[in-house]
N, C-alpha and C positions, 0 to 999 in steps of 0.2 A: 565234270559234266558242264556243258555250256548253260545248262538252267540252273544249277546249283552252285551258285556263287557265294552263299553265305554258309557259315558253319551251323547255322540252325535249320538249314535243310533237311528233309527228314530223309536221311540213308535209307532207312528200314522199308519205307514206302518204294523208293526206287529199288531196292533189291529184290522186293516184291514183285513188282511189275517185271523186272527182268526175269525172275522164275518163272513167271506164269508165260512169258514170251519163249522162254528155253523151252517149256513143255509143248506148247501150242503153234508157236512161230513157224514160218517156212523160211527157206533162204531168201524170199524176195524181201524180206525185212533187213538182211544185213546191210546193204548199203544205206539205209537210213539210218540204222544204229551207228554206223561209223560219223555221221556226222555231229552225234552227240558228244564225240570226244573233245575235251578241253586241256591244254597244258597247263593253265593256271586254274588249277581246280581245287577245292577246300578240301575234299577228300578224296584221295588217289586210289584208294582201295575200291571205290566206286568204279573207276577205270579199270581196275583190275578185274572186276567181276564182269564188266561189259566185256572184256576179251574173252573171258570164260564162256560166257552166254553166246557171243558169235561160234566160237568154235563147236559147242554144244549144240547149237541149232544146225550148225554145218555137218556135225557128224549124225546126228538123228535123222537129218534129211539124207540128199545126196552129197557126200563129201566134195566132188569135183564141182558140182554147181554151187555149192556155199563158198569155196574158194574162191570161184570165179566171179560172184557176187561181191566177195570181200576184196578182191582186186578193183573189181568196179567202184567200188565206195572210198578206196584209200585217197583218190584225190580230193575227194569231200573232206577229208580230215586236215588239209594243208590250206594254208600255213598254222591256222590256231591250234594243231594237235600233232606238230611233228613229231614230238618224243613219243606218242602213244602210235602212229604209224610205225616209227622205227622198231618200238616195243613188240608190236605184233608180227613184224618181219622178224626180229629174233627168235620169238616163239616159234615160227614157222620153220626157221633154220635149224633150231634145235630139236624137232621132231622128226625122225624118220618117218613116221606116218603121214605128216603134212608135207613135207618137202618134194617129195616125188609128184603127187598130184596137182600141188601148186605150180609146179615146174610145167605140166601138162595145160593147165589152163591159160598161161602166160601166153601162149600160142594164139590164142583166141582175142586177145585184146587189141583195142586200136594203139595206134603208134603213141598217142599222146599219153596213155595210161600206161603203157610200158616204159616210158621216158620217166614218170613219175616214180615207179616202182624201182627202177634202174638207179634213181639218184640216191633212194632210201638206202638201197643194197651198198652203194658205194660208200654212202655216209658210214654205215655199220662197217665196211672193210677199213676204211680210213680209220675210224676209232679204234678196232680191234682187228688187226689182220689175222692174228691167229685163231680168232673165231670162226674166219671161214673155212668151211670143208670142201671138199670136191663137189659136193651137191649144191652148195652155194654158189660156188663159181660158175656151176653149168647153169646155174639160173640166170645169173649176169649175162653168159653168152646166148642163152636163148633170148635176152633183151636187146641184144646189140644187131 
């Protein structure tokens, strides 16, 4: 996490905050949550919990709107959280419940956001071509 740079930082307090946000937060906070990610974090499990919180908020509210807000937040993750932006997209690609709704929101994005997401998907494809399903390829087509 960008503000948790030392091992002594209180992960339990952070998880408590995320738990409260997951129960009370709206999709509008998702882009702000994206700004918290950091590749050079002392406690990677905190980022995993943050991903879970984002998807929980989206599922609890309107999933399509939540995924749209996530797509808007992805550019805010770069370049300091490229690993986590990729990890989020791997999660989406692995979920039959997320990949189709995510594909629908991609049409609503501005060209600059589409390009950022396309580059992340291409990185995943270059890293592991066998990982890419037909659904994943259809996301790339929507971004072209």
